[in-house]
C-alpha positions in Angstrom: 0.0 0.0 0.0 1.3 3.4 -0.9 1.0 5.3 2.4 1.5 8.6 0.6 -2.2 8.2 -0.1 -2.8 8.6 3.6 -1.0 12.0 3.7 -3.2 14.9 4.6 -1.9 18.0 2.9 -1.1 21.0 5.0 0.8 24.2 4.1 2.7 24.6 7.4 2.6 21.1 8.9 4.9 18.4 7.6 4.9 14.6 7.7 1.2 14.5 8.6 -0.6 11.2 8.0 -3.4 9.0 8.9 -2.2 5.7 10.5 -5.2 3.8 9.3 -5.3 1.2 6.6 -2.8 -1.3 7.8 -3.7 -5.0 8.1 -3.2 -6.8 11.4 -2.1 -10.4 11.6 -5.7 -11.6 11.9 -6.7 -9.7 8.8 -8.5 -6.8 10.3 -7.7 -3.3 9.2 -6.7 -0.2 11.3 -9.6 2.3 11.2 -8.9 5.5 9.4 -9.6 8.9 11.0 -8.7 7.9 14.5 -4.9 7.8 14.7 -2.6 10.5 13.2 1.1 11.3 13.3 3.0 14.4 12.3 5.9 16.8 12.8 5.6 20.1 14.8 2.4 22.1 14.5 3.6 25.6 15.3 4.0 26.7 11.7 0.4 25.9 10.7 -1.5 28.4 8.6 -5.1 29.4 9.1 -6.2 27.0 6.4 -4.3 24.3 8.3 -6.1 25.0 11.5 -9.4 24.8 9.8 -8.4 21.4 8.3 -7.1 20.2 11.6 -10.4 21.1 13.3 -12.3 19.0 10.8 -10.5 15.9 12.1 -12.4 16.4 15.5 -9.2 15.6 17.5 -9.6 14.6 21.1 -5.9 14.7 22.1 -2.7 16.1 20.7 0.3 14.3 22.3 3.6 16.0 22.0 7.0 14.2 22.6 9.1 17.4 22.5 11.0 18.9 25.4 10.5 22.4 26.9 12.9 24.3 24.6 11.4 22.7 21.5 7.9 23.5 22.7 8.7 27.1 23.4 10.5 27.5 20.0 7.7 26.2 18.0 4.5 26.7 20.0 1.5 24.4 19.3 -1.6 26.5 18.8 -4.5 25.8 21.2 -7.5 24.3 19.5 -10.9 24.5 21.3 -12.0 21.2 22.7 -8.6 19.4 22.2 -6.5 18.2 25.0 -2.8 19.1 24.6 -0.5 16.8 26.5 3.3 17.1 26.3 5.7 14.6 27.9 9.3 14.6 26.6 10.3 11.3 25.1 14.0 12.0 24.8 16.0 10.9 27.8 18.6 13.2 29.4 22.0 12.9 27.8 24.8 15.0 26.2 22.7 15.5 23.0 19.6 16.6 24.7 17.4 18.6 22.4 17.9 22.3 22.5 17.0 25.2 20.1 17.9 23.9 16.7 20.8 26.3 16.1 22.5 25.5 19.4 21.7 21.8 19.1 23.5 21.5 15.7 26.5 23.3 17.0 26.8 20.8 19.8 30.2 19.1 19.6 28.5 15.7 19.9 26.9 16.2 16.5 30.2 16.6 14.8 31.1 13.1 15.8 27.7 11.4 15.3 27.5 8.3 13.2 24.9 5.7 12.4 25.9 3.6 15.4 25.6 6.4 17.9 22.2 7.5 16.5 21.0 3.9 16.5 21.8 3.8 20.3 19.3 6.6 20.7 16.6 4.3 19.3 17.7 1.4 21.6 16.9 3.5 24.7 13.6 5.1 23.5 11.1 2.3 24.0 12.3 1.1 27.4 10.9 2.5 30.6 9.9 5.8 28.9 7.3 7.9 30.7 6.2 9.6 27.5 5.2 6.3 25.8 3.6 5.0 29.0 1.2 8.1 28.9 0.7 7.8 25.1 -0.4 4.2 25.5 -2.6 5.0 28.4 -4.4 7.6 26.2 -4.5 5.2 23.3 -5.9 2.3 25.3 -8.7 4.6 26.7 -9.8 5.0 23.1 -10.8 8.6 23.4 -9.8 9.7 20.0 -9.1 10.8 17.5 -5.4 11.0 18.7 -2.6 13.0 17.0 1.0 12.4 18.3 4.0 14.3 17.1 7.5 15.6 17.8 9.6 18.1 15.8 10.2 16.1 12.6 7.6 13.4 13.2 10.1 10.6 12.5 12.2 9.4 15.5 10.2 9.8 18.7 7.0 9.8 16.8 8.3 6.8 14.8 8.8 4.7 17.9 5.5 5.8 19.3 3.8 4.8 16.1 5.6 1.4 16.2 4.4 0.8 19.8 0.8 1.6 18.8 1.0 -0.7 15.8 2.5 -3.5 17.9 -0.4 -3.3 20.3 -2.7 -3.6 17.3 -0.7 -6.7 16.2 0.5 -5.2 12.9 3.4 -7.3 11.5 6.9 -5.8 12.1 7.5 -5.7 8.4 4.5 -3.3 8.0 5.7 -1.3 11.0 9.1 -0.8 9.3 7.4 0.1 6.0 5.3 2.8 7.8 8.4 4.1 9.5 10.4 4.4 6.3 7.6 6.3 4.5 8.7 9.4 6.4 11.6 9.7 3.9 9.1 10.1 1.0 7.1 12.6 2.9 10.1 14.8 3.8 11.4 14.6 0.2 8.1 15.6 -1.2 7.7 18.5 1.2 10.9 19.7 2.8 10.3 21.3 6.3 12.2 24.3 7.6 14.0 22.4 10.2 15.7 20.2 7.5 16.7 23.3 5.5 18.2 24.8 8.7 20.0 21.6 9.5 21.7 21.6 6.1 22.8 25.2 6.5 24.3 24.7 9.9 25.9 21.2 9.6 27.1 21.4 6.0 28.0 17.8 5.9 25.8 15.6 3.8 26.5 12.3 5.6 25.7 13.8 9.1 22.6 15.4 7.7 21.6 12.0 6.2 22.1 10.2 9.5 20.1 12.7 11.5 17.4 13.6 9.0 16.6 10.2 7.4 14.7 7.2 8.6 16.8 4.0 8.2 15.6 0.5 8.8 18.4 -0.1 11.2 17.0 2.6 13.5 13.5 1.2 14.0 14.8 -2.4 13.9 17.2 -1.5 16.8 14.2 -0.2 18.9 12.4 -3.5 18.2 15.4 -5.6 18.9 15.9 -3.7 22.2 12.3 -4.6 23.2 13.0 -8.3 22.5 16.4 -8.2 24.2 15.0 -6.7 27.4 11.6 -8.5 27.5 11.9 -11.6 25.3 8.7 -10.9 23.4 6.3 -8.1 22.4 3.6 -9.7 24.6 5.9 -9.5 27.6 6.9 -5.9 26.7 3.3 -4.7 26.5 2.4 -6.4 29.8 5.4 -5.2 31.8 5.7 -1.7 30.4 2.0 -0.8 29.9 0.0 -3.4 31.8 -1.6 -4.7 28.6 -2.5 -8.3 28.9 -4.3 -10.5 26.3 -7.7 -9.4 27.4 -7.0 -5.6 27.3 -5.2 -6.0 24.0 -8.2 -7.7 22.4 -10.5 -4.9 23.6 -8.1 -2.3 22.2 -7.9 -4.2 18.9 -11.7 -4.4 18.7 -11.9 -0.7 19.1 -9.3 0.3 16.5 -9.6 -2.5 14.0 -12.4 -3.3 11.5 
C-alpha cells in the first residue's frame, strides 16, 4: 500500500498522515480517521487550523522537550487536550534550540551507530510512551501524536501503537520508512536549517533520514529486554491479552 495516499496535505505542517489502513495479523484493518502522526504544529496556517479542526481531534500528544515546545508553540484548539511529555532521555545530545543543538560538539562526531543507540533506549521505561499508550488504550480519539520532525520519537510511538494492534513488524518498518518520502516531497524548515548549519551531507543524512536499522534497533531492544512483544506490552504498559483484544476491537475493523 502506498502510504503517501494517507497523507493529509497542509501548508505549514509536515509529515502529517493517517495511521489507518494497515492490516493486522488476523486480517482486520486499522480504522482511518482515529490515529494520526506528524511533525511540529507551530507553523500551521489558518487554512491548516481549519483542516485540523475538521478531524475532530480529542488529544494532541507532544513528545518534545520544553525548549522545542517554546521555540515552536503548538496552537491551542478548542475542545482538544494538549499533552506534552518529553520522550528523549537526558544525555549530552539533549534537544535544544535547533541552532544550538546542531553546534553541539556531539553532533560533529555522530555516526549511524551512535544514532542507533538513541533508538535502543527510546522504547524502554519511557514515561512519554507510557502516557501515550494510556491515552491510546482509553480509546478517546481521534489522537494525534507528534515531535519536531515526526520521525524518530513519533516513529517509535507509532511502532508501539501498531505493535499493540498486532501489525506485522515488516509493515511497521514500512510505515516508519515512509517518512523519507514525505520529507522529500515537502521539505520542512528544520531540515533546511540543519543543512545550512551542519554542511556535511552524511551527518545530515544520519540525522534527517529514517533508516531501517534505527527502528529495527528499537524493536530488537524490546525483544532483548523482555523476550517478546507480549511481555513488553504487559510489563511496560499493563496490557494483557484481554486488554489487547479490547483495544484491537476498538481500533480495527
